[in-house]
C-alpha positions as CSV (number, residue, x, y, z in Angstrom):
1,M,4.1,-33.7,-10.5
2,N,6.8,-33.2,-8.1
3,F,4.9,-33.5,-4.8
4,V,6.3,-32.0,-1.5
5,A,7.8,-35.1,0.9
6,F,4.6,-35.3,3.0
7,R,3.1,-38.7,2.9
8,P,-0.3,-38.9,4.2
9,T,-0.9,-41.4,6.9
10,Q,-3.5,-42.7,9.2
11,C,-3.6,-40.6,12.4
12,R,-6.1,-41.7,14.7
13,S,-4.7,-45.4,15.9
14,G,-3.1,-46.2,19.1
15,D,-3.5,-46.9,22.6
16,E,-7.0,-45.1,22.7
17,P,-8.5,-46.2,26.5
18,L,-4.8,-44.6,27.9
19,A,-5.3,-41.5,25.5
20,A,-8.3,-41.2,26.9
21,E,-7.3,-41.6,30.5
22,V,-4.8,-38.9,30.2
23,L,-7.3,-36.2,28.5
24,S,-10.0,-36.7,30.8
25,R,-8.1,-35.5,34.1
26,D,-8.5,-31.7,35.4
27,H,-5.1,-30.2,34.6
28,R,-6.1,-26.7,35.6
29,S,-4.5,-25.0,39.0
30,L,-5.3,-21.8,40.4
31,S,-2.1,-21.0,41.9
32,K,-0.2,-21.6,38.3
33,G,-3.1,-19.9,36.3
34,L,-2.8,-17.1,38.6
35,R,0.7,-16.9,38.5
36,V,1.0,-16.9,34.6
37,L,-1.7,-14.5,34.2
38,G,0.5,-11.9,36.5
39,V,3.7,-12.4,35.0
40,H,2.4,-11.7,31.5
41,S,0.2,-8.7,32.7
42,A,3.5,-7.1,34.7
43,F,5.6,-7.8,31.4
44,Y,2.6,-6.2,29.2
45,L,2.5,-3.3,31.2
46,G,6.4,-3.0,31.5
47,T,6.7,-3.2,27.8
48,M,4.1,-0.4,27.3
49,A,5.8,2.0,29.6
50,G,9.4,1.2,27.7
51,A,7.4,2.4,24.3
52,L,6.5,5.5,25.8
53,A,9.1,6.3,28.3
54,P,11.5,9.5,27.3
55,L,14.1,7.1,25.3
56,P,15.1,7.0,21.7
57,V,12.6,6.1,19.3
58,A,14.6,3.3,18.2
59,L,14.4,1.6,22.0
60,N,10.3,2.6,22.1
61,I,10.0,0.8,18.8
62,F,11.9,-2.5,20.6
63,F,9.8,-1.9,22.9
64,G,6.5,-1.6,21.0
65,V,7.5,-5.1,19.3
66,A,7.8,-6.7,22.7
67,N,4.7,-5.0,23.8
68,G,2.7,-6.9,20.8
69,V,4.5,-10.3,21.5
70,F,2.8,-10.0,25.0
71,I,-0.4,-9.0,23.8
72,A,-0.3,-12.0,21.9
73,L,0.4,-14.0,24.7
74,L,-2.1,-12.3,27.1
75,F,-4.4,-13.5,24.5
76,I,-3.2,-17.1,24.6
77,I,-4.3,-16.9,28.6
78,G,-7.7,-15.1,27.4
79,H,-8.7,-18.2,25.1
80,D,-8.0,-20.9,27.4
81,A,-10.0,-18.8,30.1
82,A,-12.7,-19.0,27.3
83,H,-12.7,-22.4,27.1
84,G,-12.9,-22.4,30.8
85,S,-9.6,-24.2,31.0
86,F,-7.1,-21.6,32.3
87,V,-8.2,-21.8,36.2
88,P,-11.0,-24.2,37.9
89,G,-14.3,-22.1,37.7
90,R,-16.7,-21.0,35.3
91,S,-17.2,-17.6,36.5
92,L,-13.1,-16.5,37.1
93,N,-12.5,-18.3,33.7
94,R,-14.8,-16.0,32.2
95,F,-13.5,-12.8,34.1
96,I,-9.8,-13.4,33.4
97,A,-10.9,-14.0,29.7
98,R,-12.5,-10.3,29.7
99,I,-9.6,-8.8,31.2
100,A,-7.0,-10.7,28.8
101,F,-8.6,-9.9,26.3
102,V,-8.7,-5.8,26.7
103,P,-5.5,-5.6,24.8
104,C,-6.3,-7.5,21.9
105,V,-9.7,-6.0,21.9
106,H,-11.9,-8.6,21.8
107,A,-15.3,-9.6,22.9
108,A,-15.2,-12.7,24.8
109,S,-18.8,-13.7,23.9
110,L,-18.0,-13.4,20.3
111,W,-14.7,-15.2,20.3
112,R,-16.8,-18.1,22.2
113,V,-19.0,-18.4,19.1
114,V,-16.0,-18.0,16.4
115,H,-13.6,-20.0,18.3
116,N,-15.2,-22.7,20.6
117,E,-18.2,-23.4,18.9
118,L,-17.6,-23.2,15.4
119,H,-14.1,-23.6,15.0
120,H,-13.7,-26.6,17.6
121,G,-16.9,-27.9,16.8
122,R,-16.5,-28.2,12.9
123,T,-13.0,-28.1,12.6
124,N,-11.8,-28.0,8.8
125,L,-15.6,-27.9,7.6
126,K,-15.7,-25.1,5.2
127,G,-18.5,-22.7,5.3
128,V,-18.2,-23.3,9.0
129,D,-15.0,-23.0,10.3
130,G,-13.2,-19.8,9.3
131,V,-9.6,-20.2,10.4
132,W,-7.5,-20.3,6.9
133,A,-10.1,-22.2,5.1
134,P,-9.0,-22.7,1.7
135,M,-11.0,-21.5,-1.8
136,S,-11.5,-24.3,-4.3
137,I,-10.3,-24.1,-8.0
138,E,-14.0,-23.3,-8.9
139,E,-14.3,-20.7,-5.8
140,Y,-11.0,-18.9,-7.1
141,R,-12.0,-19.0,-10.4
142,S,-15.4,-17.2,-10.2
143,A,-13.9,-14.4,-7.4
144,S,-13.4,-10.8,-8.5
145,L,-9.5,-9.8,-9.8
146,L,-9.5,-8.1,-6.6
147,R,-10.3,-11.1,-4.4
148,R,-7.9,-13.4,-6.2
149,W,-5.3,-10.9,-5.4
150,V,-6.0,-10.9,-2.1
151,E,-6.0,-14.6,-1.7
152,R,-2.7,-14.9,-3.4
153,V,-1.4,-12.5,-0.8
154,Y,-2.6,-14.3,2.0
155,R,-1.1,-17.9,0.5
156,G,2.1,-16.7,0.8
157,P,4.8,-15.0,3.2
158,A,3.3,-11.8,3.6
159,G,-0.6,-13.3,4.5
160,P,0.2,-12.8,8.1
161,L,0.5,-9.2,8.2
162,I,-3.1,-8.4,6.9
163,Y,-5.5,-11.6,7.4
164,Y,-6.6,-11.5,11.0
165,Y,-7.3,-7.9,10.4
166,L,-9.6,-8.6,7.4
167,E,-10.8,-11.7,8.1
168,F,-11.8,-11.8,11.9
169,W,-11.1,-8.8,13.9
170,I,-13.7,-5.9,14.0
171,H,-16.8,-7.8,12.3
172,R,-16.1,-11.2,13.8
173,V,-14.8,-11.0,17.4
174,L,-15.6,-7.4,18.3
175,I,-19.0,-6.2,17.0
176,P,-21.8,-9.0,16.3
177,I,-22.4,-8.2,12.5
178,A,-20.7,-11.3,10.7
179,P,-23.7,-13.6,10.0
180,E,-22.5,-16.1,12.8
181,A,-23.2,-13.5,15.8
182,R,-26.0,-11.3,13.9
183,K,-28.9,-13.6,15.2
184,H,-28.1,-12.8,19.0
185,W,-26.5,-9.6,18.5
186,K,-28.2,-8.5,21.7
187,R,-26.5,-11.3,23.8
188,H,-23.0,-10.0,22.6
189,L,-23.5,-6.4,23.0
190,P,-22.1,-6.3,26.6
191,D,-18.9,-7.9,25.9
192,S,-18.7,-6.0,23.0
193,A,-19.1,-2.5,24.9
194,F,-16.6,-3.9,27.6
195,A,-14.0,-4.7,24.6
196,L,-14.6,-1.2,23.1
197,A,-14.6,0.5,26.7
198,G,-11.2,-1.2,27.3
199,F,-9.9,-0.1,24.0
200,C,-10.5,3.6,24.6
201,F,-9.0,3.3,28.3
202,T,-6.0,1.6,26.6
203,L,-5.6,4.8,24.7
204,G,-6.7,7.3,27.2
205,C,-3.7,5.9,29.1
206,I,-1.0,5.7,26.5
207,G,-2.0,9.7,25.6
208,L,-1.9,10.6,29.0
209,T,1.2,8.8,29.6
210,A,3.0,9.9,27.0
211,K,1.9,13.7,28.0
212,A,3.1,13.1,31.2
213,F,6.9,12.0,30.2
214,V,7.0,13.2,26.6
215,P,5.2,16.0,26.4
216,D,7.1,17.1,23.2
217,R,6.5,14.0,21.3
218,P,3.6,14.4,18.8
219,L,0.4,12.3,19.2
220,W,0.5,10.3,16.0
221,L,4.1,9.2,16.9
222,V,2.9,8.2,20.4
223,L,-0.4,6.4,19.1
224,L,2.2,4.8,16.4
225,V,4.7,3.3,18.6
226,G,2.4,2.3,21.7
227,W,-0.4,1.2,20.3
228,V,-0.5,0.6,16.3
229,L,3.2,-1.0,16.1
230,P,2.2,-3.3,19.2
231,F,-1.2,-4.3,17.6
232,A,0.1,-4.8,14.2
233,V,2.5,-7.6,15.9
234,W,-0.2,-9.4,17.6
235,N,-2.1,-9.5,14.4
236,Y,0.7,-10.6,12.8
237,L,1.3,-13.5,15.4
238,M,-2.1,-14.6,15.4
239,A,-2.5,-15.4,11.9
240,F,0.9,-16.8,11.9
241,T,-0.1,-19.2,14.5
242,T,-3.7,-20.1,13.6
243,Y,-1.8,-20.7,9.9
244,L,1.0,-23.3,11.2
245,N,-1.3,-25.3,13.3
246,H,-4.0,-25.5,10.7
247,T,-2.3,-25.4,7.4
248,H,-0.2,-28.2,6.1
249,P,-0.1,-30.5,3.1
250,L,-1.1,-33.3,5.5
251,I,-4.4,-31.3,6.6
252,P,-7.6,-31.8,5.0
253,W,-10.5,-29.7,4.4
254,F,-14.1,-30.5,3.8
255,Q,-16.9,-29.2,2.1
256,D,-19.7,-31.0,3.4
257,E,-20.7,-32.4,7.0
258,T,-21.0,-36.2,5.6
259,S,-17.4,-36.4,4.2
260,W,-16.3,-34.4,7.5
261,S,-17.9,-36.6,9.7
262,L,-16.9,-40.0,8.0
263,Q,-13.2,-39.1,7.0
264,R,-11.7,-36.6,10.0
265,G,-11.5,-39.5,12.4
266,V,-8.6,-41.0,10.7
267,L,-7.0,-38.0,9.1
268,T,-5.2,-35.2,11.3
269,D,-6.8,-31.9,11.1
270,T,-4.2,-29.9,13.0
271,A,-0.8,-30.0,13.5
272,S,1.4,-29.4,16.6
273,V,4.9,-27.2,15.9
274,R,7.9,-27.4,17.9
275,M,9.9,-23.9,18.2
276,P,13.6,-23.6,17.7
277,I,14.2,-21.3,20.1
278,N,12.0,-21.3,23.5
279,V,12.3,-18.0,23.7
280,A,8.2,-17.2,25.0
281,P,7.5,-20.3,27.3
282,L,3.6,-20.0,26.7
283,Y,3.9,-19.6,23.2
284,T,6.0,-22.6,22.8
285,K,3.6,-24.7,24.7
286,V,0.2,-23.2,23.2
287,M,1.8,-24.5,19.9
288,A,1.3,-28.4,21.5
289,H,-1.9,-27.6,18.8
290,T,-2.7,-31.3,18.7
291,V,-3.8,-32.2,22.2
292,H,-5.7,-28.8,22.5
293,H,-8.1,-30.0,20.2
294,L,-8.4,-33.2,21.4
295,Q,-9.4,-32.0,24.8
296,P,-9.7,-28.0,24.8
297,R,-10.0,-28.0,28.7
298,V,-6.1,-29.0,28.7
299,P,-4.5,-25.5,30.0
300,V,-1.9,-24.0,28.0
301,Y,0.9,-25.0,30.8
302,A,-0.2,-28.6,30.9
303,L,0.0,-29.1,26.8
304,L,3.5,-29.9,26.5
305,D,3.4,-32.4,29.5
306,V,0.2,-34.1,28.1
307,Q,1.5,-33.9,24.7
308,A,4.4,-36.1,25.9
309,Q,2.5,-38.7,27.5
310,L,0.3,-39.0,24.5
311,K,3.1,-39.5,22.0
312,N,3.2,-43.4,22.8
313,S,-0.3,-43.9,22.5
314,Y,-1.6,-41.6,19.7
315,R,0.1,-42.4,16.7
316,G,0.6,-40.4,13.7
317,L,0.9,-37.0,15.3
318,L,1.2,-34.8,13.1
319,E,4.1,-32.7,14.5
320,Y,7.0,-30.6,13.2
321,T,10.0,-28.2,14.1
322,L,9.5,-24.4,12.9
323,A,12.3,-23.6,10.2
324,F,12.2,-21.6,7.2
325,G,12.3,-24.4,4.7
326,E,9.5,-26.2,6.2
327,Y,7.1,-23.0,6.1
328,R,8.4,-22.2,2.6
329,A,7.4,-25.7,1.8
330,I,4.0,-25.5,3.5
331,Y,3.1,-22.1,1.9
332,K,4.5,-23.1,-1.4
333,T,1.9,-26.3,-1.7
334,C,-1.0,-24.7,0.2
335,K,-2.6,-22.6,-2.1
336,L,-6.2,-23.8,-3.0
337,F,-8.1,-27.4,-1.7
338,D,-9.4,-29.9,-4.3
339,F,-12.6,-31.1,-2.2
340,Q,-13.1,-34.2,-5.0
341,A,-9.7,-35.4,-5.1
342,M,-8.6,-34.4,-1.6
343,C,-5.6,-32.6,-2.2
344,W,-3.8,-29.0,-2.2
345,T,-3.5,-27.4,-5.7
346,D,-1.8,-24.5,-7.0
347,F,-3.8,-21.1,-8.1
348,D,-3.8,-23.3,-11.7
349,G,-5.8,-26.4,-9.6
350,I,-2.6,-28.5,-10.7
351,P,-2.3,-31.0,-7.5
352,T,0.9,-29.8,-5.0
353,A,0.5,-32.8,-2.5
354,W,-0.3,-36.3,-2.2
355,P,-4.5,-37.0,-2.0
356,L,-5.9,-36.9,1.6
357,R,-7.6,-40.1,2.1
358,D,-8.9,-42.3,4.9
359,D,-7.8,-45.4,2.4
360,L,-4.4,-45.1,2.0
361,P,-2.0,-47.4,3.8
362,G,-0.2,-46.3,7.0
């Protein structure tokens, strides 16, 4: 078997008192948070204006793509605020989360359930954490032909194009119809209504702006460039980012609570990704994902600084620089997961990576 060159090591060791002290500090800042929110909101509105302006369609498309990037960056702000980590104060964080989630059409309360409670509460536990949870070979073989085909698409380079649309958006983070939200659906209705109202308001603003500045342009083209394209870019970035942070030959998954509790303490459950080019500083910072899982109260604008402080006290940090070859090796290796042997396999169940166990030598 030609395993990829990723060798398991134990990860949870080092100067734990120092790490605990660094993570326990309150890194939140009202001035920094509001400044980051203001700058990214301005760029979001500016790129939306560019997508709708009386310009050649090619330029509108360019601005539409950029607008999708800023939807993703505003989502990062909303994500932090939903954790209560963006600025000091619970009420202000919740207000910011609702506003920042308007462009990506998310209900803040549903996001807190899916992300804060399930994903952070049981990271990489199959059946609870739904973020890029892999199928086992038994699940794959018993699935329908259509479901197998979808899984093959998910686990390839085109996967992020459709993953978040199908697995999360409407039924998990917009309308409370997923199993984890259905029981308390009344609690989520206000935020769902707010997100849907924000969606209608956004579409109305796009339509009215286009009618004022490009009245001869057909509505379908306006909506395509002003909303469908940016929203598709945001969805791709969301799925691609969570894939990079939570799928890797050295990241294990668990099928039951007992094994999850016993082994995850010495195995890494997330990856931090260094960006080769710092085009969007906020995105570069959010990719320091290990720190975020160690302490969700660290705001995005402090993640890189905190991670730098932890590197000498938290050995075994899984971190790599994003490159096409690295990404290709990951999606070629990580197709299905063998929960007994604790290793990634291909779609035939043949191991493609080293077994991930807590008794391996470091």
